[in-house]
Structure formats: C-alpha cells, structure tokens
C-alpha positions in Angstrom: 3.7 5.6 10.9 -0.2 6.7 10.8 0.8 10.1 11.7 3.3 10.4 9.1 1.0 8.9 6.4 -1.6 11.3 7.5 1.0 14.3 7.1 1.8 13.1 4.0 -1.7 13.2 2.7 -2.3 16.6 4.2 0.6 18.0 2.8 -0.3 16.5 -0.7 -4.0 17.7 -0.3 -2.4 21.3 0.4 0.0 21.3 -2.5 -2.7 20.3 -4.8 -5.1 23.0 -3.7 -2.5 25.6 -4.1 -1.5 24.3 -7.6 -5.2 24.4 -8.5 -5.3 27.8 -7.2 -2.3 29.0 -9.4 -4.0 27.4 -12.3 -7.5 29.1 -11.6 -5.4 32.5 -11.5 -3.5 31.7 -14.8 -6.9 30.8 -16.5 -8.5 33.7 -15.5 -5.5 35.9 -16.7 -5.7 34.2 -20.1 -9.2 34.1 -20.8 -9.9 37.5 -19.3 -12.6 36.4 -17.1 -12.8 37.4 -13.4 -10.7 35.3 -10.9 -14.0 34.9 -9.1 -15.8 33.0 -12.0 -13.1 30.4 -11.9 -13.5 27.7 -9.4 -10.6 28.0 -6.9 -11.1 24.6 -4.9 -10.9 20.9 -5.9 -13.7 18.7 -5.9 -14.2 16.7 -2.9 -15.0 13.4 -4.5 -11.3 11.9 -4.2 -11.1 12.8 -0.7 -13.7 10.2 -0.1 -11.4 7.7 -1.2 -8.5 9.4 1.1 -10.7 8.7 4.2 -11.3 5.0 3.4 -7.6 4.5 3.0 -6.9 6.4 6.2 -9.7 4.3 8.1 -8.5 1.0 6.8 -4.7 1.7 7.7 -5.5 2.8 11.1 -7.9 -0.5 11.3 -4.8 -2.5 10.4 -2.4 -0.7 12.5 -4.5 -0.8 15.6 -5.2 -4.9 15.2 -1.6 -5.2 14.6 -0.6 -3.2 18.0 -3.5 -5.3 19.7 -2.2 -8.6 18.5 1.7 -7.7 19.6 0.6 -6.7 22.8 -1.5 -9.6 23.7 1.3 -12.0 22.2 3.8 -10.1 24.4 1.4 -10.6 27.7 1.1 -14.0 26.8 4.9 -14.4 26.4 5.6 -13.1 29.9 3.2 -15.4 31.5 4.6 -18.7 33.0 4.2 -21.2 30.3 3.6 -24.9 31.0 5.1 -26.0 27.6 6.9 -24.2 24.4 3.8 -24.4 22.2 3.4 -20.5 22.2 7.3 -20.1 21.1 6.9 -23.4 18.6 3.9 -21.8 16.9 5.0 -18.2 16.8 8.0 -19.4 15.0 5.9 -21.5 12.5 4.2 -18.1 11.9 7.5 -16.4 11.2 8.6 -19.2 8.9 5.6 -19.1 7.0 5.9 -15.4 6.5 9.5 -15.7 5.5 8.8 -18.3 3.2 5.8 -16.5 1.4 8.2 -13.2 1.3 10.8 -15.2 -0.5 8.1 -16.5 -3.0 6.8 -12.6 -3.5 10.6 -11.8 -4.0 11.0 -14.5 -6.6 7.8 -13.4 -8.5 8.9 -9.6 -8.3 12.2 -10.4 -10.0 10.7 -12.6 -12.5 8.3 -10.1 -13.2 11.1 -7.4 -13.5 13.0 -9.6 -15.7 10.3 -10.2 -18.0 9.6 -6.4 -18.3 13.5 -5.8 -18.9 13.3 -8.4 -21.5 10.6 -7.1 -23.3 12.0 -3.3 -23.1 15.3 -4.7 -24.5 13.4 -6.6 -27.4 11.1 -3.4 -28.2 11.7 -2.9 -31.9 12.6 0.5 -33.4 9.4 2.4 -34.4 9.3 5.3 -36.9 5.9 7.1 -35.5 4.9 8.8 -32.2 1.6 6.8 -32.0 3.5 3.3 -31.9 6.3 4.5 -29.5 3.5 5.6 -27.2 1.7 2.4 -27.4 5.1 0.3 -26.6 6.0 2.5 -23.8 2.4 2.5 -22.5 2.4 -1.2 -22.5 5.7 -1.4 -20.6 4.3 0.9 -18.0 1.1 -1.0 -17.7 3.2 -4.2 -17.1 5.3 -2.4 -14.5 2.1 -1.1 -13.0 0.5 -4.4 -12.8 3.5 -6.2 -11.2 3.6 -3.1 -8.5 0.1 -3.6 -8.0 0.2 -7.4 -7.5 3.1 -7.4 -5.3 1.4 -4.5 -3.0 -1.8 -6.5 -2.7 0.1 -9.6 -2.0 2.0 -7.8 0.9 -1.6 -6.4 2.1 -2.7 -10.0 2.2 0.2 -11.5 3.9 -0.1 -8.4 6.6 -3.7 -9.6 7.0 -3.1 -13.1 7.3 -0.2 -12.8 10.0 -3.0 -10.5 11.8 -5.5 -13.3 11.6 -3.0 -16.0 12.4 -1.5 -14.0 15.6 -5.0 -13.3 16.7 -6.0 -17.0 16.7 -2.8 -18.0 18.4 -3.3 -15.5 21.1 -7.1 -16.6 21.6 -6.2 -20.2 21.4 -3.6 -19.8 24.2 -5.8 -17.4 26.4 -8.6 -20.2 26.1 -5.8 -22.9 27.1 -4.7 -20.6 30.4 -8.5 -20.4 31.5 
C-alpha cells in the first residue's frame, strides 16, 4: 500500500511538473519573453506536506503490521483461557458498531445534501448559482472530511486497543 501511495504521489508530482513546464513555455511564447526568464519549476512548499503524509502513513502502516504480528504470535502460543479470542472479538464488535454508525452518518449527510440540492431554487444570475453550487460542494467536502477523519480515528483507536491487548497478554505470560 505504501509503495502504491508513493508511486501515485511521484506520478502526480511529475505530471504537475510537466504541466507547469508546458504552461511556462506557452507563457513565454505569448508574452514574447525568453523561456529562460519564466520559472520552470514548482515551488517546493507543498512537497513538505507530502512528506508529512508519507511519514504519518508509514508510521501507521508500521504500527498496524507490528500489532498484527504480535497478535498472531500470541494467538499461536498455548493459552490457558480464551480471553485473547474473547477480547479480540470484542474489539472487532466495537469496530463494526462504529463503522455502522459512520455509515449511517454518511447516508444521513448525503440525504441532507441531496435534499438541499433538490430544493435549490431557480436563480437568474451566475453569482447566485455559483453561491448555491459552492454551498453544496462545501457541504459535501465537509461530510467527506468528517468521514475520513472518523475513519482515521477508528484506525488509530484499533491500533491502540490491539497494542494494549498484546501488551497485557504478554505481561500475563511472563
């Protein structure tokens, strides 16, 4: 997954760079200025944010893999009781409940946006149309952002819960 995300980011960056070079060439031709005087590179400020994304995704995937490996290692050891299985199933049940809640919130949000879109009144100016459309897009973006944030919080919560469970069971085994 990390490799795929890194490849997508690199391809996007390369395409943006190529597009910027084409735009710089077109600008140079239109204005009659030498191509050398038009900047042909993108500013590097946004790349710092990509590095942050890359670092945080890498940390999350690494934690997830370590937790899974530790949980599997514990599951393969002889157990004196079924508490590991019971607690693992409790974590899974909590995850499923939270996902069901998120799905319900997603559907409610989409229905609210669809209802608002259906009730948009006819307008006679571009500015009013732009305002109404922008409002719909902003509401959808807010819904999408809240769902993505809730999913990331769920992933982090599961990682913490599984890590705590593994630590607890390893300490019991000592």
